[in-house]
N, CA, C and O of each residue as an XYZ file, in Angstrom:
788
protein
N     101.382     17.984   -115.287
C     101.584     19.293   -114.661
C     100.268     20.077   -114.712
O      99.593     20.104   -115.741
N      99.918     20.704   -113.608
C      98.689     21.481   -113.519
C      98.830     22.780   -114.305
O      99.875     23.429   -114.260
N      97.769     23.157   -115.030
C      97.769     24.417   -115.776
C      97.862     25.597   -114.829
O      97.334     25.563   -113.717
N      98.541     26.640   -115.283
C      98.653     27.885   -114.535
C      98.029     28.987   -115.374
O      98.326     29.116   -116.562
N      97.165     29.782   -114.755
C      96.496     30.884   -115.454
C      96.770     32.178   -114.697
O      96.555     32.256   -113.488
N      97.241     33.179   -115.407
C      97.462     34.498   -114.845
C      96.228     35.344   -115.131
O      95.891     35.581   -116.291
N      95.557     35.799   -114.083
C      94.317     36.571   -114.235
C      94.650     38.051   -114.413
O      94.258     38.890   -113.602
N      95.369     38.354   -115.472
C      95.833     39.725   -115.690
C      96.170     39.933   -117.154
O      96.621     39.014   -117.837
N      95.945     41.152   -117.629
C      96.380     41.498   -118.982
C      97.665     42.315   -118.949
O      98.121     42.811   -119.979
N      98.249     42.454   -117.756
C      99.472     43.248   -117.597
C     100.646     42.577   -118.298
O     101.016     41.457   -117.945
N     101.240     43.248   -119.292
C     102.406     42.663   -119.946
C     103.591     42.510   -118.994
O     104.405     41.603   -119.164
N     103.692     43.379   -118.006
C     104.798     43.287   -117.050
C     104.660     42.041   -116.193
O     105.633     41.311   -116.006
N     103.456     41.784   -115.666
C     103.263     40.571   -114.859
C     103.520     39.320   -115.700
O     104.137     38.365   -115.229
N     103.048     39.331   -116.936
C     103.282     38.194   -117.821
C     104.763     37.978   -118.075
O     105.240     36.843   -118.091
N     105.489     39.073   -118.273
C     106.928     38.963   -118.535
C     107.669     38.421   -117.317
O     108.626     37.661   -117.461
N     107.235     38.805   -116.129
C     107.881     38.304   -114.910
C     107.777     36.781   -114.860
O     108.771     36.097   -114.618
N     106.576     36.249   -115.087
C     106.394     34.798   -115.056
C     107.145     34.116   -116.198
O     107.803     33.096   -115.995
N     107.042     34.688   -117.400
C     107.692     34.080   -118.565
C     109.211     34.043   -118.377
O     109.853     33.036   -118.675
N     109.780     35.145   -117.881
C     111.230     35.198   -117.678
C     111.705     34.223   -116.611
O     112.874     33.836   -116.589
N     110.788     33.823   -115.720
C     111.129     32.838   -114.691
C     110.970     31.411   -115.205
O     111.184     30.454   -114.461
N     110.596     31.264   -116.479
C     110.455     29.936   -117.069
C     109.149     29.238   -116.735
O     109.059     28.013   -116.829
N     108.137     30.001   -116.347
C     106.839     29.421   -115.993
C     105.957     29.373   -117.238
O     105.774     30.382   -117.919
N     105.413     28.194   -117.527
C     104.457     28.041   -118.622
C     103.077     28.395   -118.080
O     102.614     27.792   -117.112
N     102.426     29.361   -118.695
C     101.127     29.801   -118.194
C     100.272     30.343   -119.326
O     100.764     30.636   -120.416
N      98.988     30.470   -119.047
C      98.043     31.112   -119.958
C      97.616     32.427   -119.329
O      97.690     32.599   -118.113
N      97.173     33.344   -120.160
C      96.663     34.618   -119.665
C      95.168     34.676   -119.903
O      94.694     34.408   -121.007
N      94.429     35.026   -118.867
C      92.981     35.149   -118.964
C      92.571     36.349   -118.103
O      92.317     36.182   -116.911
N      92.501     37.553   -118.679
C      92.184     38.737   -117.874
C      90.806     38.621   -117.222
O      89.876     38.057   -117.799
N      90.695     39.157   -116.023
C      89.407     39.131   -115.326
C      88.510     40.249   -115.864
O      88.970     41.201   -116.494
N      87.228     40.095   -115.592
C      86.250     41.112   -115.994
C      85.725     41.857   -114.780
O      84.662     42.474   -114.837
N      86.464     41.802   -113.688
C      86.029     42.430   -112.445
C      86.008     43.952   -112.589
O      86.940     44.552   -113.124
N      84.927     44.563   -112.102
C      84.836     46.017   -112.035
C      85.528     46.442   -110.736
O      84.950     46.337   -109.655
N      86.753     46.914   -110.850
C      87.562     47.216   -109.671
C      86.907     48.266   -108.782
O      86.942     48.140   -107.558
N      86.313     49.293   -109.370
C      85.685     50.346   -108.568
C      84.512     49.790   -107.759
O      84.271     50.222   -106.632
N      83.787     48.834   -108.337
C      82.643     48.241   -107.637
C      83.112     47.395   -106.450
O      82.466     47.380   -105.402
N      84.231     46.694   -106.614
C      84.769     45.870   -105.530
C      85.313     46.740   -104.404
O      85.103     46.452   -103.225
N      86.012     47.803   -104.776
C      86.698     48.585   -103.747
C      85.803     49.583   -103.028
O      86.106     49.963   -101.897
N      84.697     50.026   -103.656
C      83.849     51.071   -103.063
C      83.370     50.731   -101.643
O      83.532     51.552   -100.740
N      82.783     49.543   -101.421
C      82.336     49.260   -100.044
C      83.495     49.110    -99.062
O      83.348     49.406    -97.876
N      84.633     48.656    -99.547
C      85.802     48.512    -98.678
C      86.315     49.873    -98.230
O      86.635     50.076    -97.059
N      86.389     50.794    -99.174
C      86.854     52.144    -98.857
C      85.872     52.816    -97.897
O      86.280     53.489    -96.951
N      84.567     52.626    -98.152
C      83.543     53.207    -97.271
C      83.654     52.661    -95.855
O      83.342     53.356    -94.888
N      84.104     51.408    -95.737
C      84.239     50.779    -94.416
C      85.588     51.071    -93.763
O      85.857     50.604    -92.656
N      86.443     51.850    -94.450
C      87.724     52.233    -93.874
C      88.842     51.226    -94.070
O      89.815     51.230    -93.315
N      88.720     50.358    -95.077
C      89.769     49.363    -95.340
C      91.082     50.060    -95.701
O      91.081     51.128    -96.313
N      92.186     49.448    -95.318
C      93.503     49.998    -95.634
C      93.820     49.767    -97.114
O      93.206     48.908    -97.747
N      94.773     50.524    -97.672
C      95.173     50.281    -99.061
C      95.630     48.839    -99.299
O      95.348     48.277   -100.357
N      96.326     48.232    -98.341
C      96.765     46.838    -98.497
C      95.564     45.891    -98.532
O      95.551     44.936    -99.309
N      94.559     46.149    -97.696
C      93.350     45.317    -97.691
C      92.587     45.443    -99.000
O      92.034     44.460    -99.493
N      92.552     46.636    -99.563
C      91.886     46.843   -100.851
C      92.613     46.069   -101.953
O      91.977     45.418   -102.782
N      93.935     46.141   -101.957
C      94.720     45.405   -102.959
C      94.453     43.910   -102.863
O      94.308     43.241   -103.886
N      94.387     43.382   -101.655
C      94.154     41.957   -101.453
C      92.763     41.552   -101.924
O      92.600     40.517   -102.571
N      91.772     42.356   -101.606
C      90.398     42.057   -102.047
C      90.306     42.057   -103.569
O      89.616     41.216   -104.146
N      90.989     42.980   -104.219
C      90.963     43.043   -105.685
C      91.685     41.844   -106.298
O      91.215     41.278   -107.285
N      92.814     41.455   -105.725
C      93.541     40.285   -106.230
C      92.672     39.034   -106.115
O      92.618     38.226   -107.041
N      91.993     38.877   -104.978
C      91.118     37.722   -104.778
C      89.955     37.738   -105.765
O      89.629     36.711   -106.362
N      89.331     38.899   -105.936
C      88.185     39.010   -106.844
C      88.575     38.651   -108.274
O      87.824     37.972   -108.974
N      89.751     39.107   -108.707
C      90.211     38.809   -110.068
C      90.478     37.315   -110.238
O      90.084     36.721   -111.242
N      91.145     36.708   -109.257
C      91.441     35.275   -109.354
C      90.157     34.442   -109.327
O      90.026     33.485   -110.090
N      89.217     34.797   -108.461
C      87.957     34.056   -108.370
C      87.148     34.194   -109.658
O      86.543     33.225   -110.117
N      87.136     35.386   -110.240
C      86.397     35.623   -111.482
C      86.931     34.738   -112.611
O      86.154     34.112   -113.333
N      88.244     34.689   -112.761
C      88.852     33.892   -113.834
C      88.709     32.401   -113.559
O      88.562     31.611   -114.491
N      88.752     32.010   -112.287
C      88.671     30.592   -111.929
C      87.373     29.941   -112.393
O      87.323     28.730   -112.607
N      86.332     30.741   -112.547
C      85.034     30.206   -112.997
C      85.180     29.475   -114.329
O      84.514     28.466   -114.560
N      86.048     29.978   -115.202
C      86.229     29.394   -116.534
C      87.574     28.690   -116.708
O      87.979     28.400   -117.834
N      88.270     28.412   -115.600
C      89.624     27.868   -115.715
C      89.745     26.410   -115.269
O      90.857     25.898   -115.147
N      88.625     25.739   -115.026
C      88.691     24.336   -114.629
C      89.483     24.163   -113.343
O      89.276     24.892   -112.374
N      90.398     23.185   -113.341
C      91.192     22.945   -112.126
C      92.561     23.619   -112.189
O      93.482     23.231   -111.470
N      92.691     24.622   -113.043
C      93.961     25.352   -113.169
C      94.274     26.105   -111.879
O      93.385     26.399   -111.080
N      95.550     26.407   -111.697
C      95.995     27.290   -110.627
C      95.893     28.717   -111.159
O      96.597     29.085   -112.099
N      95.027     29.507   -110.562
C      94.776     30.866   -111.046
C      95.443     31.862   -110.107
O      95.248     31.821   -108.892
N      96.230     32.753   -110.688
C      96.953     33.772   -109.926
C      96.364     35.138   -110.271
O      96.390     35.563   -111.426
N      95.832     35.816   -109.257
C      95.332     37.176   -109.426
C      96.203     38.134   -108.636
O      96.731     37.767   -107.586
N      96.363     39.354   -109.125
C      97.225     40.316   -108.439
C      96.684     41.722   -108.593
O      96.008     42.039   -109.572
N      96.988     42.558   -107.620
C      96.612     43.967   -107.711
C      97.582     44.779   -106.857
O      98.297     44.245   -106.009
N      97.582     46.079   -107.108
C      98.522     46.970   -106.449
C      97.811     48.244   -106.030
O      96.972     48.766   -106.764
N      98.148     48.743   -104.845
C      97.651     50.050   -104.433
C      98.822     50.886   -103.931
O      99.820     50.363   -103.434
N      98.675     52.174   -104.071
C      99.685     53.114   -103.605
C      99.112     53.854   -102.402
O      97.988     54.356   -102.441
N      99.893     53.910   -101.346
C      99.490     54.539   -100.090
C     100.421     55.714    -99.827
O     101.590     55.525    -99.488
N      99.901     56.920    -99.984
C     100.683     58.131    -99.724
C     100.116     58.795    -98.474
O      99.096     59.482    -98.532
N     100.788     58.583    -97.345
C     100.339     59.127    -96.059
C      98.901     58.743    -95.737
O      98.112     59.567    -95.274
N      98.573     57.469    -95.991
C      97.239     56.964    -95.665
C      96.202     57.166    -96.748
O      95.085     56.661    -96.637
N      96.550     57.891    -97.788
C      95.619     58.123    -98.908
C      95.923     57.112   -100.011
O      97.072     56.962   -100.427
N      94.874     56.413   -100.485
C      95.041     55.406   -101.530
C      94.892     56.064   -102.896
O      93.955     56.825   -103.137
N      95.834     55.757   -103.786
C      95.813     56.335   -105.131
C      95.516     55.253   -106.160
O      95.875     54.089   -105.981
N      94.856     55.657   -107.237
C      94.608     54.791   -108.384
C      95.524     55.207   -109.529
O      96.218     56.221   -109.454
N      95.511     54.401   -110.591
C      96.265     54.787   -111.794
C      95.722     56.115   -112.309
O      94.512     56.339   -112.289
N      96.604     56.996   -112.770
C      96.129     58.260   -113.336
C      95.391     58.001   -114.656
O      95.768     57.119   -115.427
N      94.350     58.775   -114.896
C      93.561     58.571   -116.120
C      93.995     59.481   -117.256
O      93.691     59.211   -118.418
N      94.705     60.558   -116.930
C      95.162     61.498   -117.951
C      96.620     61.861   -117.676
O      97.144     61.619   -116.589
N      97.257     62.442   -118.682
C      98.642     62.875   -118.499
C      98.734     63.996   -117.465
O      99.716     64.075   -116.727
N      97.722     64.863   -117.403
C      97.712     65.904   -116.375
C      97.643     65.283   -114.980
O      98.303     65.746   -114.050
N      96.831     64.221   -114.846
C      96.739     63.535   -113.552
C      98.073     62.876   -113.205
O      98.493     62.900   -112.048
N      98.738     62.289   -114.196
C     100.049     61.672   -113.972
C     101.049     62.728   -113.503
O     101.823     62.487   -112.577
N     101.030     63.888   -114.138
C     101.929     64.984   -113.745
C     101.652     65.383   -112.290
O     102.576     65.562   -111.497
N     100.372     65.518   -111.960
C      99.996     65.897   -110.602
C     100.439     64.870   -109.575
O     100.905     65.232   -108.495
N     100.297     63.590   -109.902
C     100.728     62.540   -108.973
C     102.229     62.608   -108.731
O     102.681     62.566   -107.586
N     102.989     62.712   -109.793
C     104.444     62.733   -109.654
C     104.918     63.955   -108.880
O     105.812     63.847   -108.041
N     104.331     65.116   -109.152
C     104.724     66.322   -108.422
C     104.346     66.212   -106.947
O     105.067     66.700   -106.077
N     103.212     65.569   -106.672
C     102.785     65.382   -105.289
C     103.691     64.403   -104.536
O     103.951     64.579   -103.346
N     104.171     63.370   -105.242
C     105.035     62.370   -104.620
C     106.493     62.823   -104.519
O     107.260     62.261   -103.737
N     106.874     63.815   -105.288
C     108.270     64.252   -105.345
C     108.788     64.643   -103.965
O     108.147     65.401   -103.236
N     109.970     64.108   -103.619
C     110.605     64.426   -102.351
C     109.996     63.724   -101.150
O     110.361     64.012   -100.010
N     109.064     62.797   -101.397
C     108.361     62.108   -100.313
C     108.494     60.595   -100.465
O     108.818     60.083   -101.536
N     108.235     59.901    -99.365
C     108.154     58.441    -99.397
C     106.689     58.018    -99.467
O     105.811     58.694    -98.932
N     106.440     56.905   -100.125
C     105.102     56.328   -100.148
C     105.235     54.815   -100.100
O     106.331     54.283   -100.276
N     104.140     54.124    -99.867
C     104.133     52.664    -99.784
C     103.371     52.109   -100.974
O     102.317     52.618   -101.355
N     103.923     51.064   -101.546
C     103.281     50.340   -102.633
C     102.942     48.947   -102.105
O     103.827     48.210   -101.671
N     101.651     48.590   -102.143
C     101.195     47.295   -101.647
C     100.810     46.426   -102.845
O      99.922     46.785   -103.618
N     101.472     45.301   -102.991
C     101.178     44.372   -104.077
C     100.604     43.099   -103.468
O     101.257     42.415   -102.680
N      99.376     42.801   -103.851
C      98.677     41.625   -103.320
C      98.556     40.579   -104.406
O      98.417     40.900   -105.586
N      98.610     39.327   -103.994
C      98.449     38.216   -104.921
C      97.578     37.166   -104.241
O      97.681     36.939   -103.036
N      96.714     36.525   -105.043
C      95.826     35.483   -104.532
C      95.885     34.281   -105.460
O      95.973     34.431   -106.679
N      95.837     33.103   -104.884
C      95.848     31.864   -105.651
C      94.546     31.095   -105.455
O      94.121     30.860   -104.324
N      93.919     30.708   -106.554
C      92.646     29.986   -106.520
C      92.782     28.684   -107.294
O      93.412     28.634   -108.350
N      92.179     27.631   -106.751
C      92.141     26.348   -107.440
C      90.774     25.717   -107.206
O      90.277     25.703   -106.080
N      90.168     25.197   -108.268
C      88.844     24.561   -108.171
C      87.831     25.483   -107.499
O      87.004     25.030   -106.708
N      87.897     26.768   -107.812
C      86.921     27.720   -107.301
C      87.109     28.121   -105.852
O      86.285     28.855   -105.308
N      88.180     27.657   -105.211
C      88.412     27.980   -103.807
C      89.694     28.793   -103.646
O      90.719     28.499   -104.262
N      89.612     29.811   -102.813
C      90.800     30.597   -102.500
C      91.739     29.733   -101.672
O      91.385     29.293   -100.578
N      92.940     29.491   -102.197
C      93.893     28.602   -101.523
C      95.053     29.348   -100.869
O      95.706     28.818    -99.971
N      95.310     30.584   -101.319
C      96.501     31.283   -100.849
C      96.371     32.764   -101.141
O      95.757     33.166   -102.129
N      96.963     33.576   -100.262
C      96.995     35.032   -100.488
C      98.217     35.613    -99.796
O      98.706     35.080    -98.800
N      98.696     36.717   -100.348
C      99.947     37.300    -99.856
C      99.979     38.783   -100.236
O      99.551     39.169   -101.323
N     100.490     39.593    -99.329
C     100.705     41.018    -99.623
C     102.166     41.349    -99.367
O     102.714     41.016    -98.316
N     102.778     41.994   -100.315
C     104.172     42.447   -100.201
C     104.152     43.972   -100.293
O     103.573     44.529   -101.225
N     104.774     44.639    -99.342
C     104.790     46.106    -99.334
C     106.214     46.620    -99.507
O     107.172     46.016    -99.026
N     106.330     47.729   -100.191
C     107.626     48.365   -100.423
C     107.495     49.849   -100.123
O     106.418     50.429   -100.262
N     108.592     50.455    -99.714
C     108.627     51.899    -99.475
C     109.520     52.528   -100.539
O     110.673     52.136   -100.719
N     108.967     53.502   -101.232
C     109.690     54.157   -102.325
C     109.764     55.649   -102.055
O     108.786     56.259   -101.624
N     110.918     56.230   -102.307
C     111.115     57.659   -102.083
C     111.579     58.308   -103.384
O     112.626     57.963   -103.932
N     110.781     59.251   -103.862
C     111.166     59.981   -105.063
C     112.128     61.110   -104.719
O     112.112     61.633   -103.606
N     112.956     61.475   -105.672
C     113.817     62.651   -105.533
C     112.924     63.898   -105.507
O     111.755     63.839   -105.891
N     113.469     64.993   -105.065
C     112.783     66.270   -105.254
C     112.824     66.561   -106.746
O     113.895     66.574   -107.352
N     111.675     66.792   -107.328
C     111.589     66.944   -108.785
C     110.960     68.284   -109.141
O     109.996     68.719   -108.512
N     111.519     68.928   -110.156
C     110.906     70.156   -110.673
C     109.833     69.778   -111.680
O     109.798     68.653   -112.177
N     108.969     70.720   -111.970
C     107.935     70.471   -112.980
C     108.587     70.150   -114.328
O     108.082     69.316   -115.079
N     109.702     70.809   -114.633
C     110.386     70.564   -115.907
C     110.904     69.127   -115.970
O     110.823     68.486   -117.018
N     111.430     68.619   -114.862
C     111.912     67.232   -114.844
C     110.756     66.251   -115.033
O     110.878     65.269   -115.765
N     109.650     66.523   -114.375
C     108.472     65.657   -114.525
C     107.963     65.710   -115.955
O     107.613     64.678   -116.528
N     107.918     66.889   -116.531
C     107.457     67.025   -117.919
C     108.365     66.267   -118.886
O     107.883     65.623   -119.818
N     109.689     66.343   -118.663
C     110.624     65.618   -119.531
C     110.396     64.111   -119.419
O     110.399     63.395   -120.421
N     110.199     63.643   -118.187
C     109.933     62.221   -117.987
C     108.659     61.797   -118.719
O     108.649     60.781   -119.414
N     107.601     62.563   -118.566
C     106.326     62.205   -119.202
C     106.431     62.266   -120.727
O     105.807     61.465   -121.422
N     107.207     63.201   -121.245
C     107.426     63.253   -122.696
C     108.168     62.005   -123.161
O     107.918     61.504   -124.257
N     109.076     61.504   -122.335
C     109.866     60.313   -122.687
C     108.997     59.064   -122.704
O     109.065     58.275   -123.647
N     108.176     58.877   -121.664
C     107.418     57.618   -121.542
C     106.031     57.678   -122.166
O     105.451     56.637   -122.474
N     105.492     58.871   -122.358
C     104.177     59.018   -122.978
C     103.079     58.331   -122.181
O     103.083     58.336   -120.950
N     102.134     57.737   -122.915
C     100.950     57.122   -122.304
C     101.279     55.954   -121.371
O     100.427     55.531   -120.591
N     102.494     55.435   -121.444
C     102.882     54.348   -120.539
C     102.766     54.788   -119.080
O     102.593     53.954   -118.191
N     102.861     56.092   -118.833
C     102.740     56.602   -117.458
C     101.368     56.285   -116.868
O     101.216     56.213   -115.648
N     100.372     56.098   -117.729
C      99.013     55.835   -117.255
C      98.811     54.363   -116.901
O      97.746     53.981   -116.417
N      99.821     53.543   -117.138
C      99.683     52.106   -116.929
C     100.053     51.636   -115.544
O      99.934     50.448   -115.244
N     100.502     52.548   -114.686
C     100.871     52.109   -113.338
C     100.431     53.136   -112.312
O     100.446     54.342   -112.562
N     100.040     52.630   -111.153
C      99.694     53.512   -110.057
C     100.962     54.278   -109.686
O     102.031     53.683   -109.546
N     100.846     55.589   -109.529
C     102.033     56.410   -109.271
C     102.621     57.010   -110.522
O     103.423     57.941   -110.439
N     102.243     56.500   -111.692
C     102.679     57.039   -112.991
C     104.153     56.825   -113.284
O     104.741     57.552   -114.084
N     104.756     55.826   -112.640
C     106.155     55.534   -112.919
C     106.323     54.032   -113.147
O     105.516     53.233   -112.674
N     107.352     53.664   -113.859
C     107.738     52.267   -114.045
C     109.226     52.191   -113.735
O     110.054     52.708   -114.485
N     109.562     51.531   -112.609
C     110.976     51.523   -112.220
C     111.833     50.661   -113.131
O     113.060     50.758   -113.092
N     111.203     49.806   -113.965
C     111.983     48.972   -114.870
C     112.449     49.736   -116.104
O     113.176     49.194   -116.938
N     112.033     50.986   -116.219
C     112.425     51.813   -117.356
C     112.966     53.154   -116.875
O     113.568     53.236   -115.804
N     112.753     54.210   -117.666
C     113.277     55.530   -117.298
C     112.754     56.044   -115.961
O     113.353     56.944   -115.371
N     111.649     55.488   -115.476
C     111.090     55.930   -114.199
C     112.038     55.747   -113.032
O     111.908     56.436   -112.020
N     112.986     54.835   -113.148
C     113.923     54.614   -112.044
C     114.716     55.883   -111.739
O     115.175     56.073   -110.613
N     114.879     56.752   -112.741
C     115.641     57.990   -112.527
C     114.916     58.991   -111.637
O     115.512     59.977   -111.202
N     113.646     58.752   -111.363
C     112.869     59.649   -110.510
C     113.134     59.397   -109.023
O     112.745     60.201   -108.176
N     113.799     58.277   -108.708
C     113.855     57.821   -107.320
C     115.168     58.141   -106.607
O     116.249     58.163   -107.194
N     115.008     58.385   -105.315
C     116.154     58.570   -104.424
C     116.477     57.258   -103.705
O     117.648     56.908   -103.554
N     115.449     56.534   -103.261
C     115.664     55.305   -102.494
C     114.460     54.372   -102.655
O     113.316     54.821   -102.721
N     114.740     53.073   -102.717
C     113.690     52.056   -102.800
C     114.016     50.956   -101.803
O     115.134     50.440   -101.774
N     113.036     50.603   -100.991
C     113.207     49.537   -100.007
C     112.070     48.532   -100.198
O     110.947     48.765    -99.750
N     112.366     47.422   -100.861
C     111.338     46.421   -101.096
C     111.708     45.503   -102.238
O     112.718     45.698   -102.914
N     110.881     44.504   -102.441
C     111.126     43.497   -103.465
C     110.876     44.065   -104.861
O     109.810     44.617   -105.136
N     111.855     43.926   -105.726
C     111.776     44.471   -107.087
C     110.570     43.927   -107.846
O     109.836     44.690   -108.474
N     110.362     42.604   -107.789
C     109.266     42.004   -108.545
C     107.908     42.461   -108.017
O     106.977     42.677   -108.793
N     107.799     42.605   -106.701
C     106.543     43.090   -106.130
C     106.256     44.516   -106.604
O     105.113     44.858   -106.908
N     107.290     45.333   -106.663
C     107.109     46.702   -107.138
C     106.624     46.703   -108.588
O     105.814     47.545   -108.976
N     107.121     45.761   -109.382
C     106.676     45.659   -110.777
C     105.244     45.132   -110.895
O     104.600     45.318   -111.928
N     104.742     44.475   -109.842
C     103.342     44.038   -109.878
C     103.082     42.589   -109.537
O     101.926     42.168   -109.488
N     104.157     41.790   -109.292
C     103.943     40.383   -108.971
C     105.079     39.903   -108.058
O     106.214     39.773   -108.517
N     104.794     39.637   -106.767
C     105.844     39.139   -105.869
C     106.248     37.723   -106.264
O     105.629     36.749   -105.835
N     107.271     37.619   -107.069
C     107.597     36.380   -107.779
C     107.952     35.211   -106.867
O     107.412     34.120   -107.051
N     108.827     35.393   -105.904
C     109.253     34.249   -105.092
C     108.098     33.623   -104.309
O     107.982     32.398   -104.300
N     107.238     34.408   -103.653
C     106.075     33.786   -103.003
C     105.142     33.081   -104.000
O     104.589     32.026   -103.691
N     104.969     33.656   -105.179
C     104.119     33.015   -106.201
C     104.718     31.674   -106.619
O     104.007     30.671   -106.690
N     106.019     31.652   -106.896
C     106.671     30.401   -107.294
C     106.552     29.343   -106.199
O     106.345     28.165   -106.490
N     106.682     29.761   -104.950
C     106.559     28.830   -103.831
C     105.162     28.204   -103.807
O     105.023     26.991   -103.651
N     104.135     29.036   -103.961
C     102.764     28.518   -103.957
C     102.523     27.577   -105.148
O     101.940     26.506   -104.986
N     102.965     27.974   -106.319
C     102.775     27.120   -107.503
C     103.469     25.781   -107.316
O     102.931     24.744   -107.703
N     104.647     25.792   -106.732
C     105.381     24.556   -106.483
C     104.622     23.667   -105.493
O     104.519     22.456   -105.691
N     104.098     24.272   -104.435
C     103.343     23.512   -103.439
C     102.089     22.870   -104.026
O     101.678     21.791   -103.598
N     101.486     23.537   -105.008
C     100.246     23.056   -105.617
C     100.495     22.117   -106.800
O      99.542     21.643   -107.420
N     101.749     21.845   -107.117
C     102.052     20.939   -108.214
C     102.060     21.584   -109.580
O     102.010     20.892   -110.597
N     102.122     22.925   -109.614
C     102.146     23.621   -110.899
C     103.531     23.735   -111.500
O     103.678     24.021   -112.688
N     104.552     23.509   -110.675
C     105.932     23.567   -111.139
C     106.650     22.291   -110.757
O     106.366     21.695   -109.718
N     107.591     21.866   -111.608
C     108.351     20.650   -111.334
C     109.429     20.854   -110.300
O     110.151     19.914   -109.968
């Protein structure tokens, strides 16, 4: 069986693969995300294109030291009316993001890339539309007090697999992709490449 390497330090992405019964290693990439995305943003790339470029860069970076393993890289961007958002760096920024998203729909683009023997073999983008409830500042503050610094771990400052689901009015999209890894397409690619029995 071919080795599988996840080019991510995300515990959520790791849990998705582990819960699906996939044997894999974790090898986080050393890619400077801001350096990769800066020229793309300057050239007018869409949030989905930026996510895909970052997923590819992470997988290619890890593949250098992964031999003939199947390397899976992933990234996510949030698109709010054409504006691309990054993970909040402070709790104040998280509060601002949530208040800005409240009562509105936004798109979450999750990109994944597969690399083998130093060559990009596969790529995929899954998009979801998420609509938050109308939220008061007090509700946002209560949520942030509940989750603490975990809010800084995801673009949008929410995690739908936990208390963050209470912030939402409607979600249209693949659950696993929203969490950070479009599982069924990944499993299909791994199976095609001989990484799964």
